[in-house]
Every structure is written in C-alpha cells, then in structure tokens.
N, C-alpha and C positions, 0 to 999 in steps of 0.2 A: 600441413600438420598440426601447427599451433592450432588451428581452429577445432580439429578433431581433438585434440588433447583438451582444449577449453571446454569442448562439448561433453567429454567424458568424465572429466574432473570436477566440472561445476555445473550449476544449472542455469548460467547466463543466458546460453541459446533458448534453453527449454523454456525459460521466462519470456524471451522476446516470442517465442513461438505460440504461448497461451496469450500473451496481451494481444499479438495480432489476430488470433482466434477470437477473442473477445469482441475486439473492433468489428472484424469483418462479419462475424456471424450474427450481430445485432444491426449491421447496416443492411436491413432487408425489409421488403414490403410486406412481409407477413402480418397479418392482424390477429392479435388473441381472440379467443371464443367469447361471443357475448352471453353463453350460458352459464358462467362461471362468476359467482360473486363472493367476496371476502367480508366476513366480519371480524373485527379486531377487538380482543380484549387490550385495550389502550388505556393510555393514562387516566383519561376522562372518567372512562367506566369504572376503574378501580377507586378514583376518587369519590365517585357517587356509590358506588356499591360496597366499598370497605376493602380492607386489606387481603391480598391473595394468601392462601387460595380461598375462593368463595364455597359458601355452603352449597352443596350439590343440587339443591332444589332450586337455585339461580339458573344453574345450566339447564334443569329439567323445565322451567318455564319458558326458556328461550326454545329450547326444542319443541315444546307443545305449540309455541306461537308460529314457528316455521312449518311445523307440520300441518296447523290448521290452514296455513297459507298454500299448501300443497308444493312445498319445496321437493324437487325431484330427488335428490341425494344430499344428505347433510353429512359433512365431514368435520368431525370434530378432533382436533389435535390435542386436546388436555389429556394427560395421564390420569387415569383412575385405577392405579396399581393397588392402592391401600384403602381398606374400608374408611370411609368418614364418620366417625360416631361421637356424637355429643356427650359431654361428660354426664349431662343430665338424664340422658338416655338409661344410663346403667341404674340409676337410684329408680328410675320411674319401672325398670322391668322388676328390680328387687321387690318394690311395693306391690307391684302385681302379683309376683308368686307368693308374698306373703298373704295376700288379701284372697288368692286362690286356694291356699290350705286353710281348712276350719280350726278355728281357734277357741277353745272351751266349749265347743258345739255350738258357739254362735255363728249365725248365717253372714256370710260377706255383705258388705253394703254395695248393692248393686249399682248406685249412682256414682260412687267413688270409683269402683272399677271399670265402668264406662268412661269417666274422666280420664283415668289413667291409660286407658287403651287410645283415646284421642290423643293424648300427649306423646305417646309412643309412636304413632303414625306420623304427628306433626315433626318429631325430632329424628326420624330414620330418614335422612335426606337421601341416602343410597338407594333405600326402596323407592323413594319419589323418582330419583333419576331412573330407575331400571324400569319404572312404570311408564316414565314418559317416552325411553328409548323403545318399550315394547309397544307402545301405541303407535309411535312415529311408523315403524318398521323399515325405516331407510337412513338409519344414524350408522355411521361408521365410526370406530375410534381406534386408537393406535396401540401398537405394542411397540417394544424395541428391543434389539438383540446385542449381544456382543458379538462382534466378528471374530472369527479365526477358525482354524482346521481343528475337526473335532478328532480327539485322539481314543476315546472310548463310546460308552453309551451316556444318553443325557441324564441328568440330575434329575430333571422334571420333564416328561413329555409334554407335547402340546396338549393343553385342555380340549374338551371336545369341541367347545365354543370357539375355539382358534381353528380347529380343524375344518370347520365349516367354509373357511374362506381359503384355506390352503389348497395346493396343487401337489400330485406327485411327481417328484423328480429324481427319478433314477440315474440320469445322465449327468447330474452335477451342474445343471446348466443354470447357475444362480451362485451367489456369493454366500460361501459356508460361514455358520455361526455356531456357538459353543453353549451359549447361554442366553436366555431371554425373560423378559418381564412381560406378564400378560395383565389385562385389566381383571378386578375382582370378579367372582364367579357371577354374582347376580347382575352385575352390569354387562358382562363378557355375554351372558346368555341372552339378554335383552337386546344386544346391538345387532344390527343386520349384516355386519362384518368387521373383521379386525385385520388391519394392515400394518406393516411395520413403517416405523418413522425414522429409519436410520437414513443418515445423509453420507455422502462418499466425497469427502472433501480432497481438492488436489493437493499438491506438494506445497503450494502457496497460500493454502486453508479457503480457497475459491471452490464453490461448487458448480462442477460444469458436467457432471455425470450423474444419473439417476440408476441406482440398483433396482431394477423392477422386481428383482425376486432375491429373498434370503432363503438360503436352504438351511433348515432345522433338522438334521438327522433324517434326510430323505423327504421332508415335506417342505416345498416351497411358499414361503408365504408372500403374497404381494405387497408392493408399497403401497401406501395410502393413495397416491396418485392413480397407480394401475389399477387398484380397487374401486375406486371412485369412477373410473371411466367405465370399467364393464358393468357396474352397478347401474350406473346412468343411462346404459343402453338396454337395460332390463336382462343381462346376460349374468349367469352364475360361473363359478370356477370351471364347472364342466364345458363351458362354451369357449374357455381359454386353450389354446394349442400352443405349446412350446416346440420351436425348431432349433434345437441346439445349435450354437455357432452361429446363427443367422438372424432370427426373430421372435418376438412374441406375438401370436396372432389372436385378436379378440374379435370373434365374429368375421366380419370381412375387412377390418383394420389389420395391417401388418406393420409392426413397429420393429424397424430394424435396430439389431443389438451387437455387442460384441461376443466373443464366446463365452462371457462371464454374465451374459443377460444385463450388461450395463449399456444404458442408452445415451445419447448426446441430445438433451432436449432444446428446444428453442427457447430462448429467453428474449421476450418482446421488449422492445424499446418504448419508453413513453413518449407521449404525443403533446406537444403544446405545453410542455410543463406538468403534464399529469403523468401518473404513473399507469401502466399498461391495464391493470386492473383496479377499479375503484376500492376503497377500503372503508368499510362503513363502521361506526362506533358500536359496540355491544349493547352500551347503556341506551343508545339513541333507538336501536331496535326493539329493546326490551321495554321500554317506556312508550312505544309506538310513535315517536317523533319521525322515525323512518318506517311508512308503512310496511307490514311483513307482506303485502300483495307484490311487492318489488321481486320477491325471491320465487315466485311461483314459477314451477317447472324448470329451476336453476339447481346447478350444482353449488351448495352453500358450503364455503370453508370457513370453520371458526379456528381462531388461534390467537395466541398473545403477541402483542408489539410493544407493550408497555415496557419502560426501562425497569431492569432487574426482574422481570418476569419472563419474557422470551430471549431466545439466543437468535442472533441474526447473522448471516452468512452473506460473504461477497459473492457475487454471480456476474457473469458477463453481462455488461450493461448496467450494473447497479452494484453500489460499494456494499450495501448492507439491506439483506432482504428477509423478511421473517419466514419460518418454515410455513406458515399458512399461504403467503404470497408465493413462495416457491413451489408450493404444491399446484397452486392456481396455473402457474406457468407450465409445469411439466405435464398436468391434466389436460390442458388446452393443446399442449405439443401431441399427447397421444390420439386425443379425439380428432384433430386436424391433420395428423400424421405429418407434422412439422418437426419431425426429428432430423438430426444431422449425420451424415453418413461418413465412416471412413471406410472407402472399398478396399477389399483385400489387396487390389493391385497398386494401391496407393504408395505402399512402402516401395514397389520397384520404380514408380516414376520418381519418388524422391530420390533413390538411389541413382537413377539415370541423369537426374538434374544435377546431382553431385558430382557424378563422373564427367559431365560435360564440362562443369565449371573447372574441375580439377585440370582437364585436359587444356582448356582455354588458358587458365593461370600459367601452367607448366610450359605449353607448348607454343601458344597463340600471342599470349601478352607481351613476352619479350622480344617479339618481332615487330611490334606496332610502335608507331610513334607516340610521344605522350598524348598529344590531342586525341589521335584516334583510339588509342586505348582508353582513355578517359570516356570518350564517347561510346564505344563499345560495352566497356565496364557499365556504365549508368544504363544503356539500353537494357542489358541482360538482368541487372538488379530490378530495374524497373518491371520486366516482363515477367520475372519470377514472383514479384509480391503481387502484380495484377492478376495472373494467372490463380493463385491462390484466394486473393480477395474476391475475384468473379466467382469463382467456384463456389465459395463459402456464402456470398451473400446473394447469389443468383440461383444456384444448384442444390445448396445445401450439402456439399460435398467439400470434405476435408482433406486436401493434400498438403502435407507438411514440406513447405519450400523455404522456410525462413532458414534453415540450417545451410542449404548450399548458397543463399542469398548472401549469407553472413560469411561464409568461405570466401565468396567472391570478393567481397569488400576487403576483408582482411589480406587477401591475397594480393590485391591491387595494391594496397597501401605498403605491404612489406616489399612487393617489387619496386614500387616508386621509390621506397626510401632508400632501397639498396641501390638503386640506379643514381639517385642524388648523391649519396655518399660516394659512389665509386666516381661518378662524373666529378664530383668536386675535388676529389683527391687527385684524379687524372688531370684536371684543369689546373691545378696548382702546379703540378708536376711538369705538364706541358708549357704553360706560362714560362716556368724558370727555363725548361730546354728551349723555347721558342725564342727567348729574350737573347740568350747566349749565341744561340744559332744566327739570329739576325745581326748581332754585334760582330760575329766573325765573317759573316757574309759581307756586312758593309766595310769592314777592314780589307777585305779581298778585293772588292770592288773599287774602293779608293786608291789602292795597289795598282789596279790596271787602269786608273785613270778615269774610271765611269762614276764620276763624281754625284751625279743625279741620282743614280740608282743606289749609291752608297747612302746617301741621305735619306732616301725612302727607307733602307734598311734600317738607319740609326733611328728613325722617328717610330718605329714599332718596338723599341726597346726602352722600358721605363727608365726616366732620367735618373743618374746617379753620378756619383763622383767619376766612376771609371769611363762611362760613355760621356759624360761631360768634356773630359780630355780628348776623346775620339772626336767629337764634335767641334771642339775648337781648331783641332788640326785640319779638318775637313773645310771649314771656314777659311783657314789661311790658303789652302790649295786653290779655293774659288777665287780668292783675291789675286793670287799668284796668275790666274787665267784671266784676270781681269773682269770675271763676272761677278761685280759687287753686288747686283740685285740677289744673286743667290746666297752669296756671302752673307748678305743682310737677313734672308731668311733663317739661316742657320743660327745667327746669333739672336733673332728674337725668339727662336725655340729654345735656346739656352736660357735666355733672360726670364721665359716663363717659370724656370725651375729654380734659378738663383742669379738674381739681376747683378750681384756684386761679384760674380766669378772673374778673375784675374782682372783684365781691363777690358772686359766685355762692352761697357758703356761707351769707352772711347773707340773701340772696333765697330761698334753698331752706328755709332753717329758718323763716322768716316766712311763706312759701306753706303749709308743713305745719300750722303753728299756726291759720291762717285757712282750711284746706281745706274745712271744714265750714260756711262762710258760705254762707246761702242768702238771696235776694231774692225775695219773690213779689209777682206784681201790678205795676202801672205806676207807682204812685205812690211817690217816694222815701221819704217819710216814713211810709208806711202802716206798721202795726204786723206786717205780715206777714214782716218781716225778721228775722233772728236778731239778738238782743239780747246784748251783753257786760255782765255784772254785775258787782257789785263783787266782788273777790277771783278775778276771771277767770271765775266761774261762767257757762255759755252757757244762755240760754232760746230753745228753737227754735220757728219758727212752727208753725201749724196749718193744715191744709186739711181741713174739716169735722172729723171725729173723728179724723184721722190727723194725726200728728206728722212733719213733714218733716225727715228727718235730713241728707240732702245731696242735691246734684244728682248725677245719672248721667250725663246727656247731653243733646243736643237732637235731637229726633225730628222727623218730618216734620209733625207736627201742633203742636209746641212742645217744652216743657221736659220732661224726664223726671227725677222725684225718687225718692229712695227714702224710703219713709215706713214708719211703725209705728203701728199701733192700740194706744194704751195699755192698754187695757181688756183685751184678749186676747193681747196680746204678739205678734200677726201682723204679720209684715214684708211690705210690699206694694211694687209700683212704681206710682207715681201719673203719669200722662200727663196733660199741661194743655194747653189752648188758651184764648189771649186772645180769645174771640169780639168783644169790645166794640171790639178794635183793629183787626177785619176787617170787621165789619159795623154797620150804623146803621139805625135805625127799624124797618120792617116785616122788612127782610132779617134783622136782628139777631134778633127774635122768631122768624122762620121757621128760622133756623140753629139756634137755642136748642132749639126743639122737635124738629127733625130729630136733633140730636145727642143729646137724651136718649133718643129712639126708638130710634135705632140702638144706643145704649149698652145699652137695656133687650134689644133683640133679641140682641145678642152675649151678653150676661149669662144668655140662657137656654140657651146652649150648654153643655153638660157632657159633656164627651168628653176621655179621657186625653191626646189631642194636640193639644187647643186650650187655649190659656191661660184660666183661670178669672177672671172679672170679679166683683167683690166689691161695687163701689159706684160711684154716680157722683154729682155733685154741681156746684154753682157756688158760689166764694167767692174774695174778694179779686180780682174782675173775670176769674176763672178759672174755666174749665169743666174738671173733671177727671174721671177714670176710674181707680178704684183697682183694681188686678189682680195676679193671682199675681206674686210676685217670683221670678224664674229666675235661678238661678246661673250658667247657662251664657252662652254667647254666640251671636250670631247666625252664620248661616253665610257672611257675605261674605268672611271670612278664607280659607275653603275654596275660595275660586272662582278663586285665582290658581294659575298652572299649576305653580308650584313647592311648593304646600302643599295638593295634592289629596287627598280622602279616598280610601281603598280603594274599588274599584268595588262590592264587595258591600255595603259600608256605606253608600254613596250610595244604592243602591238601596232598601236596608231603610228609610232615613230618608225617602226620596221616596215610598214605598209607604205609609208610615204618614201622612204628609202628604196623600197621596190618599185614603185612609180618613177622615181627618179633614174633609176638603172633603166627601167623600160624605155625611157625616153631617150637616154644615151644610147642604148643599143641600138634604137631605130636610125640612130646618127652614125652607124658603126663604130662606135667608140665603147672599147672594153676597159674597164678599171684595172682589174688585175690584182687588186690590194685592197678588197672591202673589209674593214675591222672595225671594232669599236674607235680605236685612235683617229680614224678617218671621218669619222661622224661627229659633227659639232652640234649642239643642243643648247639651246637657250631657253631655261624654264619660264622667264618673265613673259616672253612672248610665244611660248609653245613652238619655237622655229627650230627645224631641223636642216642640216646641209651636209651634202657629200662632198668632200675635199680629196685634193691629190689626184684627180683624173690624168690619165694618161703618164704619171710619173714613173710607174714601174715598168714602162717600156721606152726607156730612153736609148737602149741599145739592143742589139739582137742577142739573144741568147748563145750565139756562135762566137760573139765578140765580147763576152764579158770580162770584167777586170776585177780582180779581188777589192771587195769593199762595196760593189754596185749592188743596191737594193734590187730585188727579184720579187719579193714579197713575204708575207708571214705564214711559216710552215703551219701553224696550228689552224689557219683559216682557209689553206690552198686546196683547192677541188682535186681529186685524186689524178685527173689528167693533167692538171698544171705542174703537179709534182712528178709526173711521169715525163715532162718536157714535151707534150702533145700540144698542138695548135688549140688554143682555148676561144670560146666566143661567150655571150652573155650569159650563157647557162653556168659557167664558172663562175662569174660574179653572184648568181643566185645561190649557189652553194655555198660560198663564203658568207652571205646575208644569213644564210640557215645556221651556220655555225654561230655567227654572231647573235641570233635570234635565241639559241639555244642557252649561250651563255648569259644574255641579259635576263632570260627566264629564272635560271639556276643558279648563276655566280660559279659555274665551273663548265670546263670545255667539254665537248662531247669524247674527245680522243686525247689520251694523254700517255707519256711514255718516260722511261727513266732515262732514254736516251733518244737522239735525234733520229737514228735508225729505227728504233721501236714505234716512234710516233709516226714516221713516213709509212711504216708498214702497216699499222693499224688503220690510217686514213685510205691507203690504196685497198686494203684486202678485207677489213671488218666492216659489219653494218654499224651504223650509228645505234647507240642505246634509245631505248623508250624514254622520252623526256619524263614521263610519270614515276620513273625509278627514282629519279631525285624529286620532283615536285608531283606527288601523287594527287594534290589537289586541283591539278590542270585539268580540263576536259578533255575527252578522247578526240573530240574534232581538232582540237589545237595540237594535239601530240601527232595526228596523221598530218597536219600540214607541215610540222617539223620534220615529220619523218620522209615525206616527199622530197621537200627541199634539199635533203642531205642524201638522196639517192646516189649511189656509187655511178651508175651509169647517167650519162647526160640525157639520153632520150628518154629516161624513167623520172626525171626530175621535172620541175617547173620549166616550159619553155619560155616563158617570158615574165617579167616583173608585174606586169598589170593583173596576170591571173593570180599571182602570189599575193599581191596587193588585196585583191577581191577576197580571197579566202580568208585572209587575216582579220578584215574588216567583218567578214561573216562570224568569225569566231568572237570577235568584240560583242558583236549582237548577241551570240549565244551566252556569253558572259552576263551582259546586262540583263537579260530575261531570265537568266537561270535555268536555261534549257540546254540540253546536250545539242549542239549544231548538229544538222546532218549533213554527212560526208558526201560531197558531190563524187559521181564516177571516177573522176580523174584520181582522187584520194585512194581508190582502191588497191592502185599500184603500190602504195606505201604500207598495206596491212600486212605483208610479209616481213617488213622490218621489224614488227613488233615480235613476230614469233622467233626472230633470230637475236632478239636483244640480249647484249651480254650482261652479266651481273656488274653492276656498276656502283661504286662507292664514293659518294662525293667528299673530297677531303676540305679541311678547313683551308679557305683561299690564303690565309695568312701564313700557313706552313706549308704551301705548294712549293714544290721544287722548282728552280728557275731553269727547266730544261731546254727553254727557247732562247736564253741568254746569249747575246753575241756582242761584238764590239760595238755595232751601231745602235742608237737610242730609239725608242720608238716616237714616231710624229705626234706631235701635239700642237695644237694651236694657242695654248694657254701657257702663261708663265709658270714658274716653280719646277721642280723635279719631275721627270716623268716616273710612270709605274713601271716596275720590272715585271718579269713574269710571260704570260700566255700571248702579250701582243708585241714581243720582240720579232724584229725583222731577221729572216735569214740572209746570210751572207754566202757567196760563192766565189 
C-alpha cells in the first residue's frame, strides 16, 4: 500500500522507470544510419563569421555548396520567421524610386539607376536565400507551434506553402495546436517542405518521445524528422498513410506510435568516445576545409550548437543534445525502423506482475525463513528487471516492471523490519520470562535433591543478586553431599560475576582442596572412604584392584568414578550400582547374576566404536564395571539448536554407531538404551564410542523394582514401549531418533505429559525432518524416515545398511547432488505424506517432560543436562 501511495503521490517510481528505460534502451547493438550528417553552427563558426543571427546570404552560400555536391535532402533548423532587411536597403529603394520619377523633365542617370539596382540585390539577403532554396529544391525548413486544444477557428490558416507538406487528419491522430509561426512567404515558397520543430519533453525535461504530427485545425504538419525521412525516399505527403492509434506508414516503412502519433525513437549510444553522428563545423564546410563531396546523397541536418544560440535537450544516453543531433537520431530511427514499442498488452503484463508481487509479499513471504525469503525476493527482483532490460535492449519492447520491482523491495523491507521489531520485543519478554522460569525450576529441583539439574537451570539465568543467593545455597548442598568438585564448579560460576561475594573465596579454596574426596558404599564408617593422613597425605579407597581417584558424575545406574589400576597404570571409568539398596532376598541374587551375565556379554564386544569392558566385580556393597576411560564428552551438548555439529560430521558419527550396533547385534547383544548420553565423542581424535551395553537389562521386566532404569522414553521404539520382545531393530529406531535430534536440536515426538508422548511414539508417524531443517536433502530425509518406521519389519534391518545409506548421504552433500534413494527407501516415502505439522521450540525453553528422579548417564564431570535424555523409572 505504501508503494502504491508513493507512486500516486510522487514521481519517485516514475523517475526510476524512466532512468531504467534510458539505460536499457541505449544498451543495444543497433547502429545509426550512415546516410545522415550533421553540420553545426558552433562556437568556431560564430567566431569566424560574426555574431548571430548571420546574414541570410551566408546560409544561402552553404545551401548552394551542398546543392552543388548533390546532397539528397537538406534540413535547416534555423527559423526564418521575420524578414531580414538591411537598414541601407530602405534608402537604396527610396533613391531608386526618386530616380525612377522624372524631375524637371530631366532624364534619370542610367548608370546611377543600374548601380542602385545592384546594391538592392546585394542587400536583399532574404531574396538571396529564397533563390538558393529554389535552386536547391530539396531544403526543408522549420515552423513551430503552440500546443493546446483549439477552442474555435484559427487566427491565421496555414499558408499555402505550408500546406504543401501537411496531411489531412480528420481523426485527430496527432498533437493539437492553437497557434503557429511560419517562415516568411518568400522563403517558404522556395523551400521543398516545412516541418514542425516542436519537442515533447517528459516531466523531467528529457526528450524521449517524438510528436510525428502536429494538428493545426485539421491539418497534420509532419515533424522535421518525419518530413526528412519521406523526402529522402522521394515520397510526398500523399505517400504517407495514417493508421490512427497504431502507426504512421511511409511507403513500405511502418512507424509504430501511440494514439497521439507519439513515437519512441531509438537514441543511439556513442562508440569509442565519439558521438553516434559526427558533427562538422558550419565554417569548415563553408570555407571548403571539409569537402562538400562528403555530403553527396546524404540527409544533411544544419543546426545551432553554439553557447547561447542553440537549446540543448537531455535524451536517453546523452545529457545534452542539440535539436539538429536529435533530428538525426529520430530520422535514423524512422528510416531504419528502430523505434521502441509499448504494446497494448504491456499494461496487463505490468498489472499481472504487480499482483504476483502483492500475493507473494502478503501470503508467501511471511511463511518463509529469513534466508529463503531474501533469496526468493532477490530472485524475483532480478527477474523483473532482467525481463524489462532484455526486452528493451534486444526486442525494443517496453514493459514497465520497475513499479512491481519497487513494491517487492519495499514490501520485503517492511516485513523484515516488522519481524525484527516483533522478534526483538518478544525476545526481551521471553528472556525475562525464561530467566524467572529457570530460576523457579532450579529451586524446585534443588528442593527434590536433584542438584545437578538445579545447577543446569541456575546457569541459564543471568547472574544477579537474587540468583547469587540461590547458587550459594546450592553449593552448600553439594558440600553436604561431599560433592566438593561440583561445589567448586558452582563457586567458580559465582566468582565470574562477583569474586567478593560473601566468603566465596574461602569456600572456593576449601572445595578445591577437598574435591578429591570419595565416599564408597553406604556405611558412613566404612573404610571405603578417602582418609586424610598425618601431614595432609591422602589414602584413596579401592574397588577391587582399582584405586578410586575421584567422582566423575552420577549416571543412570549409580555413581561414576575415575579409577586407576596401580599395577599397570591403566586409567579406567568405574560405573557402580548399589544392588543391595535396590533389591533384597531372591531378587537381589537374581539381579546380581543378571548384572554379571550382562557385564560378561558386553565384555565380549571388541569393536573400535564400542567402549571396552575390562573388569566387573562387587565390593563395598557396590557392583561395579571397570571400562575404558574416554576423554571426550557425550553427545548431549550437541543436541541443542545453537550448538549443532556440521551435518557431514553428524552422519559420520551415526554411521559409525550403526556399524557398532550391527557388530553387537551379530553377537546377539541388544543395547536397549541408545541415546546421546550413551555415545561418547572426542573431537581431537574424531573418536566415537557406544557405552552402557547391556545395562538396561539387569533384570526381567516381570521383576522390576521402583527406581530401576529401563530406558529413555523419547528414544524408545514403539515395540519397546509396548513391552514386547525387542531385537536390534529397536536399537536402530533409537539411533534414528538420536540422528533426528543431532540434525535439528529437537526430538521428533514431544508431549506435555508422559502419556501423550508415549501415545505419539506408538501411533503417529514421525515428522519429515525437512520441516525443521529445509536445507537438508531429500535423500537424507528418506534415511531418517526409514529408520523411524513404526513397524520393525519396515525400518532398517541391520546397522550396516543404515551406515551405508548415511555415507551415501554424506557423498551427496559433498558433491552438492541429491542422492538417489535406493529401492529400500521407497518404504519411507509414505512417511512424508503423513508428516504432521511440526514447530521446533527453543531448546532452552522446552518443558522437562521426561524429568524423573534418576539423572541421565554421562561419562564426563560436571552437572548433567535435563530434558529429553532423562531416563524413565517404573
């Protein structure tokens, strides 16, 4: 709307359109006619021949010279509206009259009379000019008219010598005029034709249109260019046919015009720094410096270019052009049919383009992302201008598309600005609400004893006095649980904001000194605890043959410690579980047997992408598994929208995990809890490892006890949620969910409650990943869809095939080509048609719908991440 108002109330868009027309119409390969020459009444000529206006015998002399050289047509643009009478001529004529009358009967002196007659002839330059025009027979001279709509009859009709060049125009196919100025009778009678010299400037003063005809009370007077064109073809006004509203036909030439006989001529661009038409000096031609033979059989246009004499006009491709040069361009356009056409259907094309732009801005643009919208807008903008430029420069057809292009740009800018303002306002409000929400959630989690998750929430809140108090309280809770390394992390976080807050420096120093403290087992006085010896030395506890160095974190099955085998110096990660606190009697015996059986099964797995199990045992009321210590971190931190890994790296990691699962499944080992928290990755060496094999099946489902980990609901397959017997294909489904989250930062299924989440996993098709990441290729979307099929027989049957398809997808990304989907992927095509509307929420604001008492497993120190990776407790 703003663009339309701007267009109607100002000439801004019109100016842009005209400037673009000037540029495009002159960017053409058309060449001017070589039959046209220009002779200029320039500064040099005036300096040598005297001030303007010159005696008309000077014009006569040049005309005689050109006529002798057999110029085809001479167009003289100087006005001869008033007689040019030398003051001496009046006295000569009086003397002649006195001598012709007898005085005192004396006879006139014959010699004096003859001398006076010669003087009269020499001083009558109008007669000399008329004689030269008469002798040449091909000189055209101008008239000029005052344009306007006649209200009555003319003051003076066209003289007979002007009527010789005029055409009958009963249909008004011309520009009307109310008054006119004609050459003096003697000169007009001698001229070969009289054309009008009216220009038709645009609103910006530039000349782009040529009025081929001026209507003077029913008589159409041709322009000098039109008159020169048909005279040079040896045609008369009778050979000119008017086609009202369409064209002016000169013999076989058909010049397209609008309904007022206005023509859009071609203005030619100069070449190599030279003008399109060479301009010769009047003086040089008159004195013979330029031989007159140069103009044989040419249309010669004579006009003023000197400062203060000639009026110059801006035209397309030239900031200042004299009337003579302008006539040269227009005459060449007529003779070469180099005019530019505005087709009658052009207005409908312009309107259609405008409507398309409006629909795009109103309906399409708001639905696109910022990057896609910018690309589409730029494409449409360039397309509109390229079409107009191409038609003008190559086909001499003018479609006005600058207006819809301007509407497109203004609409895009307006919508982008609105989006920015709304987004910024919403962001400020959301940040305030999110900060308070996270603080309250942190307090709630702290009250439940889930200190790691509480710290994770507090870290999302901008540091201020209120949250500093909450963090101080949290650090004290960590100290009470003798988790001094975590208390140290809280104090360091606080010190970054205010290192002088309360006694934080003392607390921080104490936490660092005690960060190695480890308590094993459930008995407070059990020797499994760290002992402080005399002199400050430390005796660390043992688990089997392993010396426990420090606590790394709490996992789904218990506490994870950093350990060391003193005999061989091997550093290990020790995962523990207090079975005696979870089971009793026969259940404890059965759970212990199953624990060691599963540990033994996992220990048989020897694969470069599966963490190695070294040992298993039970001590200090703890069952433990000693395994390879990994320096990297789990993939949880790379599941957030603002910290995603590059797509090729994600596909490479998941492909290696799929191969590890394929190996395990061939050994009849099913993981049952594939999720980002159980995949370790070290960036420095690009190493990926699957952890916790067999841990999810320590006990039968029929003998579960509250608090026993069975899996993570967001990553469970439909058959696993239904309690059915699962095989390796269930792991591959979980791996597909993890792939979806690593690529997008969100989970494929979400719910406000556990029941809603489980219902969606069991009954709804997974959404197309391109709804969240439209930049991903179709081939990769098909791989994800196939891995997330509801029915096990329709998804990947083994990890090797999954890995192969992922690596093909990587190749498709590297070569920037869409990967060809193999026949097996056709099964997944139906998932695209059933994809539900999916809105990706901000990961930082997502609800902790999977949150339970147990914490997610992690092999790295520090607080664990809350959210989608939380284990379900039954």
